[in-house]
NUKEBA-900549 format. One record per residue: residue in three letters; x, y, z of N, C-alpha, C in turn. Coordinates in Angstrom, 2 decimals, always signed. Last residue first. Example, Ala and Ser with C-alpha at 12.3 -4.5 7.8 and 13.67 -1.06 7.14 Angstrom:
<recs>
{'SER' {+12.85 -2.25 +7.08} {+13.67 -1.06 +7.14} {+12.90 +0.03 +7.87}}
{'ALA' {+13.19 -5.69 +7.80} {+12.30 -4.50 +7.80} {+13.20 -3.30 +7.80}}
</recs>
This chain:
<recs>
{'ARG' {-160.74 +15.00 +67.39} {-160.27 +14.01 +68.37} {-160.28 +14.60 +69.74}}
{'ASP' {-161.26 +16.92 +65.51} {-162.41 +16.14 +66.02} {-162.00 +15.13 +67.09}}
{'PRO' {-158.84 +17.98 +64.64} {-159.65 +18.75 +65.58} {-160.81 +17.98 +66.18}}
{'CYS' {-156.07 +17.01 +63.84} {-157.28 +16.21 +64.04} {-158.18 +16.93 +65.04}}
{'HIS' {-153.82 +18.45 +63.81} {-154.39 +18.14 +62.52} {-155.71 +17.41 +62.62}}
{'GLU' {-153.04 +18.59 +66.45} {-153.33 +19.86 +65.77} {-153.96 +19.65 +64.39}}
{'SER' {-152.37 +15.99 +67.17} {-153.69 +16.49 +67.53} {-154.03 +17.80 +66.83}}
{'GLY' {-150.79 +13.90 +64.78} {-150.71 +15.02 +65.71} {-152.07 +15.64 +65.92}}
{'THR' {-150.34 +13.14 +61.31} {-150.44 +12.76 +62.70} {-150.30 +13.99 +63.56}}
{'LEU' {-151.91 +12.66 +58.12} {-151.18 +13.49 +59.08} {-151.35 +12.94 +60.48}}
{'LEU' {-151.90 +11.75 +54.87} {-152.20 +11.22 +56.19} {-151.31 +11.98 +57.16}}
{'PRO' {-153.02 +13.76 +52.04} {-152.04 +13.25 +53.00} {-152.68 +12.61 +54.24}}
{'ASP' {-154.09 +13.16 +48.67} {-154.44 +13.58 +50.03} {-153.45 +12.97 +51.02}}
{'GLY' {-153.28 +11.88 +46.35} {-152.68 +13.17 +46.67} {-153.00 +13.66 +48.06}}
{'VAL' {-156.35 +10.35 +45.62} {-154.91 +10.36 +45.38} {-154.39 +11.78 +45.62}}
{'GLU' {-158.86 +11.13 +48.15} {-158.38 +10.84 +46.81} {-156.85 +10.78 +46.77}}
{'LEU' {-161.89 +10.99 +50.02} {-160.42 +10.97 +50.00} {-159.94 +10.48 +48.64}}
{'GLY' {-164.59 +11.14 +50.69} {-164.09 +11.94 +49.58} {-162.58 +12.02 +49.50}}
{'HIS' {-165.59 +9.41 +52.54} {-165.01 +10.66 +53.04} {-164.42 +11.54 +51.94}}
{'ARG' {-166.45 +7.28 +51.02} {-167.40 +7.93 +51.92} {-166.89 +9.29 +52.39}}
{'ASP' {-164.04 +6.44 +49.79} {-165.11 +7.06 +49.00} {-166.06 +7.86 +49.89}}
{'PHE' {-162.72 +5.37 +52.06} {-162.11 +6.46 +51.30} {-163.15 +7.18 +50.45}}
{'PHE' {-164.56 +3.32 +52.97} {-164.10 +4.42 +53.82} {-163.60 +5.61 +53.00}}
{'GLY' {-165.09 +1.14 +51.39} {-165.96 +2.30 +51.25} {-165.50 +3.50 +52.05}}
{'GLN' {-164.00 -1.35 +53.62} {-164.31 -0.97 +52.25} {-165.34 +0.15 +52.22}}
{'ASN' {-161.98 -0.28 +56.36} {-163.20 -0.93 +55.88} {-163.51 -0.43 +54.47}}
{'MET' {-158.48 +0.05 +55.45} {-159.69 +0.50 +56.14} {-160.86 -0.32 +55.64}}
{'GLU' {-155.00 +0.06 +55.48} {-156.20 -0.71 +55.19} {-157.33 -0.20 +56.08}}
{'VAL' {-152.37 +1.80 +54.15} {-153.41 +1.87 +55.17} {-154.61 +1.07 +54.69}}
{'ALA' {-148.86 +1.77 +53.83} {-150.15 +1.35 +53.29} {-151.14 +1.40 +54.45}}
{'TYR' {-145.73 +3.26 +52.93} {-146.81 +3.04 +53.90} {-148.02 +2.52 +53.13}}
{'ILE' {-144.26 +3.45 +50.74} {-143.52 +3.07 +51.94} {-144.49 +2.83 +53.10}}
{'PHE' {-144.44 +2.86 +47.17} {-145.03 +3.21 +48.47} {-144.10 +2.80 +49.59}}
{'SER' {-145.00 +3.42 +43.69} {-144.07 +3.13 +44.79} {-144.71 +3.59 +46.09}}
{'VAL' {-148.02 +2.05 +42.26} {-147.14 +3.20 +42.56} {-146.14 +2.73 +43.61}}
{'GLY' {-149.39 -0.27 +42.12} {-149.37 +0.54 +40.91} {-148.51 +1.80 +41.05}}
{'ALA' {-149.89 -2.19 +44.11} {-150.06 -0.76 +44.40} {-150.17 +0.07 +43.13}}
{'PRO' {-151.77 -5.22 +43.55} {-150.56 -4.40 +43.45} {-150.88 -2.91 +43.61}}
{'TYR' {-153.24 -7.54 +45.13} {-153.67 -6.19 +44.76} {-152.45 -5.28 +44.72}}
{'THR' {-153.86 -10.99 +44.36} {-153.06 -9.93 +44.97} {-153.52 -8.60 +44.40}}
{'PRO' {-156.34 -13.54 +45.12} {-155.68 -12.56 +44.25} {-154.80 -11.61 +45.05}}
{'CYS' {-156.01 -16.87 +46.24} {-156.34 -15.49 +46.58} {-155.61 -14.52 +45.67}}
{'ASP' {-155.11 -19.40 +45.81} {-156.44 -19.08 +45.28} {-156.81 -17.61 +45.48}}
{'ALA' {-152.77 -19.64 +47.20} {-152.66 -19.49 +45.75} {-154.00 -19.14 +45.10}}
{'GLY' {-153.59 -20.24 +49.79} {-153.20 -18.88 +49.47} {-153.12 -18.62 +47.98}}
{'ARG' {-156.18 -22.23 +50.61} {-155.02 -22.19 +49.71} {-154.71 -20.73 +49.33}}
{'SER' {-158.45 -21.86 +51.96} {-157.34 -22.44 +52.72} {-156.05 -22.45 +51.89}}
{'SER' {-160.14 -18.79 +51.39} {-159.65 -20.07 +50.89} {-158.50 -20.57 +51.77}}
{'THR' {-161.16 -16.36 +51.94} {-161.07 -17.30 +53.06} {-160.61 -18.68 +52.61}}
{'CYS' {-160.84 -13.22 +51.12} {-160.45 -14.52 +50.56} {-160.22 -15.47 +51.72}}
{'PRO' {-162.59 -10.14 +50.36} {-162.16 -11.20 +51.28} {-161.76 -12.46 +50.53}}
{'ALA' {-161.24 -7.73 +48.02} {-162.30 -8.65 +48.43} {-161.76 -9.68 +49.40}}
{'MET' {-160.34 -4.32 +47.97} {-159.89 -5.71 +48.07} {-161.04 -6.57 +48.63}}
{'PRO' {-159.70 -1.32 +46.11} {-160.63 -2.17 +46.87} {-160.15 -3.62 +46.84}}
{'VAL' {-157.10 +1.03 +46.40} {-157.53 -0.21 +45.74} {-158.51 -0.95 +46.63}}
{'ILE' {-155.56 +4.01 +45.62} {-156.55 +3.38 +46.51} {-157.12 +2.19 +45.76}}
{'SER' {-152.35 +5.62 +45.52} {-153.43 +4.85 +44.90} {-154.32 +4.28 +46.00}}
{'GLY' {-151.03 +7.51 +47.02} {-150.63 +7.32 +45.63} {-151.66 +6.52 +44.84}}
{'ILE' {-151.38 +9.85 +49.57} {-152.00 +8.71 +48.90} {-151.56 +8.68 +47.44}}
{'ARG' {-148.52 +10.88 +51.41} {-149.59 +11.20 +50.46} {-150.08 +9.94 +49.75}}
{'GLY' {-146.29 +10.67 +53.02} {-147.58 +10.34 +53.59} {-148.75 +10.68 +52.70}}
{'GLU' {-143.86 +10.90 +51.89} {-144.42 +12.14 +52.45} {-145.81 +11.90 +53.07}}
{'ALA' {-143.46 +8.41 +50.81} {-142.68 +8.78 +51.99} {-143.17 +10.06 +52.64}}
{'ASN' {-146.84 +7.42 +49.80} {-145.41 +7.64 +49.58} {-144.74 +8.10 +50.88}}
{'LEU' {-149.28 +4.79 +50.27} {-148.78 +6.15 +50.52} {-147.28 +6.24 +50.27}}
{'TYR' {-152.19 +3.17 +49.28} {-150.73 +3.09 +49.26} {-150.21 +4.52 +49.32}}
{'ALA' {-155.00 +2.06 +50.85} {-154.38 +3.25 +50.27} {-152.88 +3.06 +50.39}}
{'ILE' {-157.45 -0.38 +50.43} {-156.09 -0.09 +50.83} {-155.62 +1.15 +50.10}}
{'ASP' {-160.47 -1.59 +51.78} {-159.81 -0.72 +50.82} {-158.41 -0.49 +51.35}}
{'LEU' {-162.00 -4.83 +52.33} {-161.17 -3.69 +52.71} {-160.83 -2.82 +51.51}}
{'PRO' {-164.13 -7.15 +53.75} {-163.85 -6.38 +52.54} {-163.14 -5.09 +52.94}}
{'LEU' {-162.72 -9.69 +55.86} {-163.35 -8.38 +55.73} {-163.11 -7.77 +54.35}}
{'ARG' {-161.24 -11.96 +56.21} {-162.70 -12.12 +56.11} {-163.42 -10.82 +55.79}}
{'THR' {-158.38 -13.41 +55.08} {-158.95 -12.13 +55.50} {-160.44 -12.16 +55.18}}
{'ASN' {-156.90 -15.52 +54.09} {-157.46 -15.62 +55.44} {-157.98 -14.29 +55.98}}
{'HIS' {-155.43 -13.35 +51.77} {-155.49 -14.71 +52.27} {-155.90 -14.71 +53.75}}
{'MET' {-155.30 -11.03 +50.29} {-156.33 -11.11 +51.32} {-156.48 -12.54 +51.86}}
{'TRP' {-152.31 -9.14 +49.58} {-153.31 -10.15 +49.26} {-154.23 -10.27 +50.45}}
{'PHE' {-150.65 -6.27 +48.20} {-151.19 -7.04 +49.32} {-152.11 -8.12 +48.77}}
{'GLY' {-147.63 -5.50 +46.37} {-149.00 -5.27 +46.81} {-149.37 -6.17 +47.97}}
{'ARG' {-145.37 -4.36 +43.84} {-145.63 -4.96 +45.16} {-147.06 -4.64 +45.57}}
{'ASP' {-145.08 -2.81 +41.63} {-145.59 -4.16 +41.42} {-145.86 -4.90 +42.72}}
{'PRO' {-143.92 -0.43 +42.55} {-145.33 -0.42 +42.11} {-145.92 -1.81 +41.91}}
{'GLY' {-141.78 -1.22 +45.44} {-142.06 -0.92 +44.04} {-143.53 -1.01 +43.69}}
{'GLN' {-141.28 +0.45 +48.52} {-141.70 -0.76 +47.82} {-142.08 -0.37 +46.40}}
{'ALA' {-138.73 +1.99 +50.43} {-139.81 +2.10 +49.44} {-140.03 +0.74 +48.76}}
{'HIS' {-138.04 +0.70 +53.68} {-137.60 +1.13 +52.36} {-138.80 +1.15 +51.43}}
{'ARG' {-139.41 -0.01 +55.94} {-138.18 +0.78 +56.11} {-137.72 +1.38 +54.79}}
{'TYR' {-142.97 +0.36 +56.16} {-141.78 -0.31 +55.62} {-140.57 +0.59 +55.84}}
{'GLN' {-146.02 -0.12 +57.85} {-144.82 +0.70 +57.65} {-143.69 -0.17 +57.14}}
{'PHE' {-149.44 -0.01 +57.68} {-148.29 -0.87 +57.41} {-147.11 +0.04 +57.10}}
{'LEU' {-152.10 +0.55 +59.73} {-151.02 +1.23 +59.02} {-149.85 +0.27 +58.90}}
{'MET' {-155.47 -0.31 +59.74} {-154.11 -0.74 +60.01} {-153.15 +0.02 +59.10}}
{'GLY' {-158.31 +1.24 +61.36} {-157.67 +0.46 +60.31} {-156.28 +0.03 +60.73}}
{'THR' {-161.42 +2.89 +61.98} {-160.17 +2.29 +62.44} {-159.60 +1.47 +61.30}}
{'ASP' {-163.93 +3.73 +61.23} {-162.84 +4.71 +61.24} {-161.59 +4.20 +61.95}}
{'ARG' {-165.56 +1.16 +63.02} {-165.66 +2.28 +62.09} {-164.49 +3.24 +62.31}}
{'ALA' {-163.72 -1.88 +63.66} {-164.53 -0.74 +64.10} {-164.49 +0.38 +63.07}}
{'LEU' {-164.07 -4.79 +62.00} {-163.12 -3.70 +62.19} {-163.97 -2.47 +62.53}}
{'ALA' {-164.51 -8.33 +62.29} {-165.02 -6.96 +62.29} {-163.86 -5.99 +62.49}}
{'ASP' {-163.18 -10.66 +62.20} {-164.58 -10.69 +61.77} {-165.16 -9.29 +61.67}}
{'ARG' {-159.85 -11.51 +61.29} {-160.80 -10.58 +61.92} {-162.20 -10.77 +61.34}}
{'GLY' {-157.98 -13.04 +59.95} {-158.72 -13.64 +61.05} {-159.72 -12.73 +61.73}}
{'MET' {-155.67 -10.48 +59.07} {-156.15 -11.87 +58.93} {-156.92 -12.29 +60.17}}
{'LEU' {-154.59 -7.98 +58.92} {-155.93 -8.10 +59.48} {-156.52 -9.50 +59.29}}
{'GLY' {-151.20 -8.88 +59.31} {-152.18 -7.85 +58.96} {-153.51 -8.03 +59.67}}
{'LYS' {-149.16 -10.78 +58.99} {-150.42 -11.16 +59.64} {-151.53 -10.17 +59.30}}
{'GLN' {-147.11 -9.32 +57.77} {-147.59 -10.56 +57.15} {-148.95 -10.97 +57.71}}
{'ARG' {-146.70 -7.23 +59.60} {-147.23 -6.92 +58.26} {-147.77 -8.18 +57.59}}
{'GLU' {-145.67 -8.68 +61.77} {-146.91 -7.92 +61.92} {-147.53 -7.61 +60.56}}
{'GLN' {-143.30 -9.69 +60.61} {-144.33 -10.61 +61.10} {-145.68 -9.90 +61.24}}
{'ARG' {-141.86 -7.33 +60.06} {-142.23 -8.23 +58.97} {-143.37 -9.16 +59.40}}
{'SER' {-143.20 -4.52 +61.89} {-142.26 -5.63 +61.72} {-142.76 -6.52 +60.58}}
{'SER' {-145.35 -2.75 +61.86} {-144.06 -2.30 +61.34} {-143.04 -3.42 +61.19}}
{'ALA' {-148.47 -1.86 +62.02} {-147.75 -3.09 +61.70} {-146.42 -2.68 +61.07}}
{'VAL' {-150.58 -0.22 +64.16} {-149.34 -0.08 +63.40} {-148.65 -1.43 +63.26}}
{'GLU' {-153.94 +0.76 +63.90} {-152.99 -0.18 +64.46} {-151.76 -0.12 +63.57}}
{'LEU' {-155.32 +3.99 +63.96} {-154.65 +2.95 +63.17} {-153.77 +2.06 +64.03}}
{'LEU' {-158.08 +5.93 +63.74} {-157.23 +5.27 +64.72} {-156.65 +4.05 +64.01}}
{'VAL' {-158.76 +9.08 +62.16} {-158.72 +7.62 +62.16} {-157.85 +7.15 +63.31}}
{'PRO' {-160.51 +11.99 +60.97} {-159.75 +11.28 +62.00} {-159.88 +9.77 +61.89}}
{'VAL' {-160.17 +14.01 +58.42} {-160.91 +12.79 +58.67} {-160.11 +11.97 +59.69}}
{'ALA' {-160.49 +17.48 +57.89} {-159.71 +16.39 +58.45} {-160.63 +15.21 +58.74}}
{'ARG' {-160.82 +19.79 +55.21} {-161.45 +18.87 +56.16} {-160.50 +17.76 +56.59}}
{'GLU' {-159.98 +21.29 +53.13} {-159.88 +21.91 +54.46} {-160.40 +20.99 +55.57}}
{'GLY' {-158.85 +18.64 +51.24} {-159.21 +20.05 +51.22} {-158.97 +20.65 +52.59}}
{'THR' {-158.37 +16.19 +53.46} {-158.91 +16.39 +52.12} {-159.45 +17.80 +52.06}}
{'GLN' {-156.28 +14.23 +55.38} {-156.67 +15.62 +55.08} {-157.17 +15.66 +53.64}}
{'PHE' {-156.63 +11.82 +57.84} {-156.47 +12.07 +56.41} {-156.97 +13.48 +56.18}}
{'CYS' {-155.04 +11.68 +60.95} {-156.11 +12.23 +60.13} {-155.70 +12.21 +58.67}}
{'ALA' {-154.49 +9.59 +63.85} {-154.05 +10.31 +62.67} {-155.28 +10.89 +61.98}}
{'GLU' {-153.17 +7.81 +66.53} {-154.26 +8.67 +66.07} {-153.72 +9.49 +64.92}}
{'VAL' {-151.97 +4.53 +66.60} {-151.65 +5.93 +66.41} {-152.93 +6.65 +65.96}}
{'THR' {-151.03 +1.65 +68.55} {-151.95 +2.42 +67.72} {-151.47 +3.86 +67.62}}
{'ARG' {-149.46 -1.58 +68.68} {-149.49 -0.14 +69.02} {-150.49 +0.54 +68.10}}
{'LEU' {-151.40 -4.57 +69.07} {-150.43 -3.74 +68.36} {-150.52 -2.31 +68.88}}
{'GLU' {-151.94 -7.63 +70.63} {-152.16 -6.19 +70.66} {-151.02 -5.45 +69.98}}
{'PRO' {-151.54 -10.17 +68.11} {-151.55 -9.74 +69.51} {-151.71 -8.22 +69.49}}
{'GLN' {-153.78 -10.57 +65.32} {-152.52 -10.10 +65.89} {-152.64 -9.98 +67.40}}
{'PRO' {-156.14 -13.34 +65.33} {-155.67 -11.99 +65.03} {-154.34 -11.69 +65.70}}
{'THR' {-155.77 -16.66 +64.03} {-156.04 -15.77 +65.15} {-155.51 -14.39 +64.82}}
{'VAL' {-156.99 -19.32 +62.33} {-156.37 -18.01 +62.15} {-156.75 -17.14 +63.33}}
{'ALA' {-157.97 -21.71 +63.50} {-157.03 -21.76 +62.38} {-156.29 -20.43 +62.20}}
{'ALA' {-159.92 -21.48 +65.44} {-158.54 -21.65 +65.88} {-157.54 -21.56 +64.75}}
{'GLY' {-162.62 -19.12 +65.66} {-161.94 -20.25 +65.05} {-160.48 -20.29 +65.46}}
{'HIS' {-162.78 -15.60 +65.45} {-163.34 -16.87 +65.86} {-162.60 -17.98 +65.12}}
{'SER' {-162.12 -12.27 +66.70} {-161.83 -13.43 +65.87} {-162.67 -14.62 +66.33}}
{'VAL' {-161.19 -8.95 +66.99} {-162.29 -9.89 +67.12} {-162.01 -11.06 +66.19}}
{'ALA' {-158.88 -7.02 +68.86} {-159.19 -7.81 +67.67} {-160.33 -8.76 +67.97}}
{'VAL' {-158.80 -3.82 +70.08} {-159.10 -5.20 +70.41} {-159.51 -5.92 +69.13}}
{'LEU' {-156.02 -1.57 +69.82} {-157.38 -1.98 +69.46} {-157.57 -3.44 +69.84}}
{'ALA' {-154.10 -0.15 +72.51} {-154.21 -1.02 +71.34} {-155.68 -1.36 +71.09}}
{'THR' {-153.58 +3.21 +73.47} {-154.26 +1.94 +73.71} {-154.35 +1.13 +72.43}}
{'LEU' {-150.35 +4.74 +73.66} {-151.71 +4.68 +73.13} {-152.28 +3.29 +73.33}}
{'GLY' {-147.65 +4.89 +74.48} {-148.72 +5.11 +75.45} {-150.14 +5.06 +74.91}}
{'VAL' {-146.19 +5.78 +71.47} {-145.97 +5.51 +72.88} {-147.22 +5.83 +73.69}}
{'LEU' {-146.70 +6.67 +68.88} {-147.00 +5.29 +69.23} {-146.96 +5.03 +70.73}}
{'ALA' {-145.86 +9.17 +68.21} {-147.25 +9.02 +68.61} {-147.59 +7.62 +69.10}}
{'ALA' {-143.24 +8.82 +67.36} {-143.50 +9.54 +68.60} {-144.91 +9.32 +69.10}}
{'VAL' {-143.70 +7.44 +64.93} {-142.95 +6.80 +66.01} {-143.23 +7.49 +67.33}}
{'VAL' {-145.12 +9.32 +63.33} {-145.74 +8.08 +63.77} {-145.01 +7.49 +64.97}}
{'ALA' {-143.82 +11.59 +62.34} {-144.48 +11.66 +63.63} {-145.05 +10.35 +64.14}}
{'GLY' {-142.67 +11.46 +59.81} {-141.92 +12.01 +60.92} {-142.54 +11.83 +62.27}}
{'ALA' {-144.55 +10.20 +58.08} {-143.17 +9.73 +58.15} {-142.44 +10.22 +59.39}}
{'VAL' {-146.96 +11.61 +58.12} {-146.88 +10.34 +58.83} {-145.42 +9.90 +59.01}}
{'PHE' {-146.13 +15.06 +58.55} {-146.58 +13.94 +57.75} {-146.32 +12.67 +58.51}}
{'LYS' {-147.10 +17.96 +59.97} {-146.37 +16.73 +60.23} {-146.96 +15.66 +59.34}}
{'MET' {-146.75 +21.23 +58.79} {-147.52 +20.01 +58.79} {-146.62 +18.83 +59.13}}
</recs>
């Protein structure tokens, strides 16, 4: 099995970037980011996803801010060079979409899943943060309800490579 840690970099080359949807001048979406095809594995079933990859500090800080929509079964993969502690997390400042976030360990396994509410306040201090509760090196944001809808749980892995995503 290829876990996200070993295969994401190879899968990034030559894939089409997702198109961001935005309105208003105050917050604009990311410029085109690289994408990776992947699958969450739950039991014997694979759940294919297309993920924009945010690996630089600037890309991770911007995340999905300013988006009005996120296509079904698409999301954003946040990559870190070093493990982040359980008290680290994400906030939803200038994020208009209700999202779920899965925090993943170095083996690409889900450690926690947290629902996050939009926060369009102009003051970042007004927006709550959503700590991981576990150490993580990857995080995946998807439309709210995605993980429940597909029966994905703590311990399920995110895999890359077409052999793991038969529906692609």
